[in-house]
BALOBA-1460 file (C-alpha; in Angstrom, 3 decimals):
// residues 187
<rec num="1" residu="m" x="86.648" y="98.980" z="90.838"/>
<rec num="2" residu="n" x="88.353" y="101.369" z="93.684"/>
<rec num="3" residu="a" x="87.319" y="101.429" z="97.070"/>
<rec num="4" residu="s" x="85.319" y="105.055" z="98.039"/>
<rec num="5" residu="p" x="87.602" y="107.474" z="100.114"/>
<rec num="6" residu="a" x="84.935" y="106.745" z="103.182"/>
<rec num="7" residu="e" x="85.638" y="102.785" z="102.723"/>
<rec num="8" residu="e" x="89.692" y="102.832" z="103.253"/>
<rec num="9" residu="i" x="90.323" y="100.997" z="106.007"/>
<rec num="10" residu="l" x="92.212" y="102.889" z="108.423"/>
<rec num="11" residu="d" x="94.551" y="102.190" z="112.208"/>
<rec num="12" residu="i" x="92.998" y="103.310" z="115.448"/>
<rec num="13" residu="v" x="95.276" y="103.889" z="117.612"/>
<rec num="14" residu="d" x="95.666" y="104.638" z="121.465"/>
<rec num="15" residu="e" x="97.303" y="108.044" z="123.412"/>
<rec num="16" residu="q" x="100.167" y="105.535" z="122.678"/>
<rec num="17" residu="d" x="100.351" y="105.970" z="118.623"/>
<rec num="18" residu="e" x="99.277" y="101.736" z="119.193"/>
<rec num="19" residu="v" x="97.014" y="100.183" z="117.125"/>
<rec num="20" residu="v" x="94.109" y="98.859" z="118.928"/>
<rec num="21" residu="g" x="91.878" y="98.598" z="115.936"/>
<rec num="22" residu="r" x="90.836" y="98.544" z="112.514"/>
<rec num="23" residu="l" x="87.592" y="100.501" z="111.112"/>
<rec num="24" residu="p" x="86.549" y="101.810" z="107.310"/>
<rec num="25" residu="r" x="87.445" y="105.775" z="106.875"/>
<rec num="26" residu="g" x="83.736" y="106.892" z="107.067"/>
<rec num="27" residu="e" x="83.011" y="105.200" z="110.295"/>
<rec num="28" residu="v" x="86.504" y="106.192" z="112.138"/>
<rec num="29" residu="y" x="85.130" y="110.456" z="110.964"/>
<rec num="30" residu="a" x="81.916" y="109.938" z="111.860"/>
<rec num="31" residu="r" x="83.226" y="108.806" z="115.548"/>
<rec num="32" residu="g" x="85.363" y="110.787" z="116.144"/>
<rec num="33" residu="l" x="88.042" y="107.533" z="116.639"/>
<rec num="34" residu="r" x="91.944" y="108.852" z="116.532"/>
<rec num="35" residu="h" x="94.219" y="107.772" z="113.663"/>
<rec num="36" residu="r" x="97.334" y="108.661" z="111.901"/>
<rec num="37" residu="c" x="97.799" y="111.307" z="108.957"/>
<rec num="38" residu="a" x="101.229" y="112.337" z="107.284"/>
<rec num="39" residu="f" x="101.757" y="115.877" z="106.245"/>
<rec num="40" residu="v" x="104.602" y="116.688" z="104.123"/>
<rec num="41" residu="l" x="105.633" y="120.234" z="103.848"/>
<rec num="42" residu="v" x="106.680" y="120.398" z="100.083"/>
<rec num="43" residu="r" x="109.722" y="123.392" z="99.479"/>
<rec num="44" residu="d" x="110.577" y="123.829" z="95.395"/>
<rec num="45" residu="r" x="114.177" y="125.104" z="94.372"/>
<rec num="46" residu="a" x="113.813" y="128.463" z="94.767"/>
<rec num="47" residu="d" x="112.744" y="127.546" z="98.390"/>
<rec num="48" residu="r" x="108.742" y="127.849" z="97.836"/>
<rec num="49" residu="i" x="106.277" y="126.209" z="99.599"/>
<rec num="50" residu="f" x="103.636" y="124.276" z="97.544"/>
<rec num="51" residu="v" x="100.206" y="125.768" z="98.929"/>
<rec num="52" residu="h" x="96.671" y="124.284" z="97.641"/>
<rec num="53" residu="r" x="93.061" y="124.898" z="98.076"/>
<rec num="54" residu="r" x="91.472" y="121.467" z="98.754"/>
<rec num="55" residu="t" x="88.227" y="120.493" z="96.814"/>
<rec num="56" residu="a" x="84.908" y="121.043" z="97.812"/>
<rec num="57" residu="s" x="84.412" y="117.430" z="97.950"/>
<rec num="58" residu="k" x="87.030" y="116.586" z="100.654"/>
<rec num="59" residu="l" x="85.350" y="114.598" z="103.709"/>
<rec num="60" residu="l" x="87.677" y="116.793" z="106.130"/>
<rec num="61" residu="f" x="88.493" y="120.802" z="105.455"/>
<rec num="62" residu="p" x="86.614" y="120.854" z="102.452"/>
<rec num="63" residu="s" x="87.838" y="124.118" z="100.020"/>
<rec num="64" residu="q" x="89.991" y="125.758" z="102.855"/>
<rec num="65" residu="y" x="93.743" y="126.096" z="102.053"/>
<rec num="66" residu="d" x="96.628" y="123.675" z="103.172"/>
<rec num="67" residu="m" x="100.196" y="124.388" z="103.518"/>
<rec num="68" residu="f" x="101.128" y="120.656" z="103.674"/>
<rec num="69" residu="v" x="99.971" y="117.494" z="101.516"/>
<rec num="70" residu="g" x="99.224" y="114.097" z="103.124"/>
<rec num="71" residu="g" x="96.220" y="112.692" z="104.594"/>
<rec num="72" residu="v" x="95.359" y="109.004" z="106.577"/>
<rec num="73" residu="v" x="98.133" y="106.723" z="107.075"/>
<rec num="74" residu="g" x="95.512" y="103.643" z="105.753"/>
<rec num="75" residu="a" x="95.608" y="100.306" z="107.732"/>
<rec num="76" residu="g" x="99.224" y="98.697" z="108.475"/>
<rec num="77" residu="e" x="101.067" y="101.256" z="106.205"/>
<rec num="78" residu="s" x="104.092" y="103.325" z="108.321"/>
<rec num="79" residu="y" x="103.987" y="106.593" z="108.165"/>
<rec num="80" residu="d" x="106.941" y="106.872" z="106.445"/>
<rec num="81" residu="a" x="104.947" y="104.817" z="103.266"/>
<rec num="82" residu="a" x="101.879" y="107.221" z="103.970"/>
<rec num="83" residu="a" x="103.755" y="110.821" z="103.407"/>
<rec num="84" residu="l" x="105.493" y="109.261" z="100.411"/>
<rec num="85" residu="r" x="102.559" y="107.846" z="98.560"/>
<rec num="86" residu="e" x="100.277" y="111.184" z="99.519"/>
<rec num="87" residu="a" x="102.928" y="113.553" z="98.684"/>
<rec num="88" residu="e" x="103.362" y="111.575" z="95.142"/>
<rec num="89" residu="e" x="99.655" y="111.296" z="94.266"/>
<rec num="90" residu="e" x="98.767" y="115.026" z="95.356"/>
<rec num="91" residu="l" x="101.547" y="116.429" z="93.412"/>
<rec num="92" residu="g" x="101.006" y="114.307" z="90.927"/>
<rec num="93" residu="v" x="104.718" y="113.331" z="90.381"/>
<rec num="94" residu="s" x="107.010" y="110.124" z="90.374"/>
<rec num="95" residu="g" x="110.430" y="109.372" z="91.717"/>
<rec num="96" residu="l" x="110.107" y="112.443" z="94.508"/>
<rec num="97" residu="d" x="112.803" y="111.527" z="97.234"/>
<rec num="98" residu="q" x="111.409" y="110.119" z="100.758"/>
<rec num="99" residu="p" x="109.970" y="113.243" z="102.708"/>
<rec num="100" residu="v" x="112.352" y="113.344" z="106.161"/>
<rec num="101" residu="p" x="110.205" y="112.817" z="109.337"/>
<rec num="102" residu="v" x="110.587" y="116.127" z="111.553"/>
<rec num="103" residu="l" x="108.360" y="115.894" z="114.331"/>
<rec num="104" residu="s" x="105.125" y="113.974" z="115.377"/>
<rec num="105" residu="f" x="102.195" y="115.397" z="117.552"/>
<rec num="106" residu="l" x="99.037" y="114.221" z="119.150"/>
<rec num="107" residu="y" x="96.449" y="116.362" z="117.203"/>
<rec num="108" residu="d" x="93.004" y="117.137" z="118.815"/>
<rec num="109" residu="d" x="90.313" y="118.990" z="116.441"/>
<rec num="110" residu="g" x="88.528" y="120.240" z="120.127"/>
<rec num="111" residu="p" x="85.215" y="120.160" z="121.551"/>
<rec num="112" residu="g" x="82.341" y="119.415" z="118.776"/>
<rec num="113" residu="g" x="85.626" y="118.777" z="116.447"/>
<rec num="114" residu="r" x="86.400" y="115.502" z="114.364"/>
<rec num="115" residu="g" x="88.250" y="113.568" z="116.887"/>
<rec num="116" residu="s" x="92.105" y="113.600" z="117.435"/>
<rec num="117" residu="w" x="94.514" y="112.411" z="115.135"/>
<rec num="118" residu="w" x="98.550" y="111.706" z="115.521"/>
<rec num="119" residu="s" x="100.338" y="113.476" z="112.922"/>
<rec num="120" residu="r" x="103.617" y="113.142" z="111.728"/>
<rec num="121" residu="v" x="105.197" y="116.124" z="109.973"/>
<rec num="122" residu="y" x="108.028" y="115.609" z="107.361"/>
<rec num="123" residu="e" x="109.741" y="117.924" z="104.378"/>
<rec num="124" residu="v" x="110.657" y="117.255" z="101.149"/>
<rec num="125" residu="r" x="112.325" y="119.070" z="98.144"/>
<rec num="126" residu="c" x="110.100" y="119.022" z="94.513"/>
<rec num="127" residu="d" x="112.194" y="120.191" z="91.506"/>
<rec num="128" residu="l" x="109.521" y="118.164" z="89.042"/>
<rec num="129" residu="p" x="107.050" y="119.714" z="87.878"/>
<rec num="130" residu="v" x="103.893" y="119.502" z="89.670"/>
<rec num="131" residu="s" x="100.511" y="118.526" z="88.062"/>
<rec num="132" residu="p" x="98.228" y="118.032" z="91.587"/>
<rec num="133" residu="q" x="95.070" y="115.451" z="91.329"/>
<rec num="134" residu="v" x="91.964" y="117.170" z="90.499"/>
<rec num="135" residu="e" x="90.322" y="115.072" z="92.678"/>
<rec num="136" residu="e" x="92.184" y="116.690" z="96.224"/>
<rec num="137" residu="v" x="93.086" y="119.924" z="94.925"/>
<rec num="138" residu="a" x="91.345" y="122.725" z="93.264"/>
<rec num="139" residu="w" x="94.185" y="125.909" z="93.112"/>
<rec num="140" residu="h" x="97.503" y="125.823" z="93.864"/>
<rec num="141" residu="a" x="100.811" y="127.673" z="93.932"/>
<rec num="142" residu="f" x="103.803" y="127.832" z="95.533"/>
<rec num="143" residu="l" x="104.682" y="130.995" z="97.720"/>
<rec num="144" residu="t" x="107.726" y="132.132" z="99.484"/>
<rec num="145" residu="e" x="106.964" y="131.740" z="103.460"/>
<rec num="146" residu="e" x="106.641" y="135.342" z="103.918"/>
<rec num="147" residu="e" x="103.915" y="135.285" z="100.888"/>
<rec num="148" residu="l" x="102.256" y="132.141" z="102.937"/>
<rec num="149" residu="e" x="102.769" y="134.227" z="106.595"/>
<rec num="150" residu="r" x="100.553" y="137.428" z="105.161"/>
<rec num="151" residu="r" x="97.804" y="134.750" z="103.871"/>
<rec num="152" residu="l" x="97.296" y="133.577" z="107.231"/>
<rec num="153" residu="g" x="94.961" y="135.613" z="108.253"/>
<rec num="154" residu="e" x="93.308" y="136.305" z="104.777"/>
<rec num="155" residu="w" x="92.329" y="132.535" z="103.704"/>
<rec num="156" residu="t" x="90.414" y="129.467" z="106.012"/>
<rec num="157" residu="w" x="93.531" y="127.226" z="106.887"/>
<rec num="158" residu="v" x="92.627" y="123.685" z="107.566"/>
<rec num="159" residu="p" x="92.992" y="123.227" z="111.224"/>
<rec num="160" residu="d" x="94.947" y="120.001" z="111.709"/>
<rec num="161" residu="g" x="97.968" y="121.707" z="108.922"/>
<rec num="162" residu="l" x="98.031" y="125.015" z="110.770"/>
<rec num="163" residu="a" x="99.204" y="123.522" z="113.834"/>
<rec num="164" residu="a" x="101.290" y="121.381" z="112.368"/>
<rec num="165" residu="w" x="102.934" y="124.738" z="110.908"/>
<rec num="166" residu="e" x="102.737" y="126.164" z="114.207"/>
<rec num="167" residu="r" x="104.432" y="123.535" z="115.828"/>
<rec num="168" residu="l" x="107.690" y="123.127" z="112.909"/>
<rec num="169" residu="r" x="107.794" y="127.125" z="113.196"/>
<rec num="170" residu="v" x="108.940" y="126.264" z="117.121"/>
<rec num="171" residu="v" x="110.833" y="123.697" z="115.829"/>
<rec num="172" residu="r" x="112.672" y="125.860" z="113.842"/>
<rec num="173" residu="e" x="113.472" y="128.366" z="116.235"/>
<rec num="174" residu="l" x="114.442" y="126.291" z="118.946"/>
<rec num="175" residu="g" x="116.838" y="124.550" z="116.715"/>
<rec num="176" residu="a" x="115.321" y="121.291" z="118.054"/>
<rec num="177" residu="g" x="114.398" y="119.462" z="114.196"/>
<rec num="178" residu="e" x="115.797" y="115.860" z="114.923"/>
<rec num="179" residu="p" x="113.318" y="113.435" z="113.157"/>
<rec num="180" residu="g" x="111.272" y="111.504" z="114.989"/>
<rec num="181" residu="r" x="110.602" y="114.261" z="117.780"/>
<rec num="182" residu="s" x="107.837" y="114.547" z="119.370"/>
<rec num="183" residu="v" x="105.779" y="117.271" z="120.189"/>
<rec num="184" residu="r" x="102.539" y="117.227" z="122.415"/>
<rec num="185" residu="r" x="99.734" y="119.631" z="121.831"/>
<rec num="186" residu="g" x="100.051" y="122.772" z="123.753"/>
<rec num="187" residu="a" x="103.886" y="122.205" z="123.675"/>
């Protein structure tokens, strides 16, 4: 029998992304403790971006849109392993290339929010037919970057995904997309 998402054990990390403890995800969320997440921007062979609406049952940001697949990094798991695992799970594929890290940043959900989490942003191309997890994805489509930009003001997006998208755009504009580049909030 699989544990519920709330029971999954996560590493608790400090402002330097060093592990300082471990607790179940439900407790991490309830207490707003800093943890780790992987975000993966998925493009198809036509260079369109995978966009989806999260299911209403998600613990964080239910029924909101996201331009990234991904999720929390499990206790003792690497960001790279979590990025590949989450991308394959959410897209419903196997044999995906290892996502390439683009940037890292400390996301802060702000006053009254859910806390903060270290966020590593990846990119990957998926030429495989996708069959997203029905437990994770309520709707999906591949959109051009222009279509996605038009929807930013129309749909309700997950705030951490929006923050990652904004940072990714800045990195691209600056031409500073070295793997593992750290970008702090407000940078």
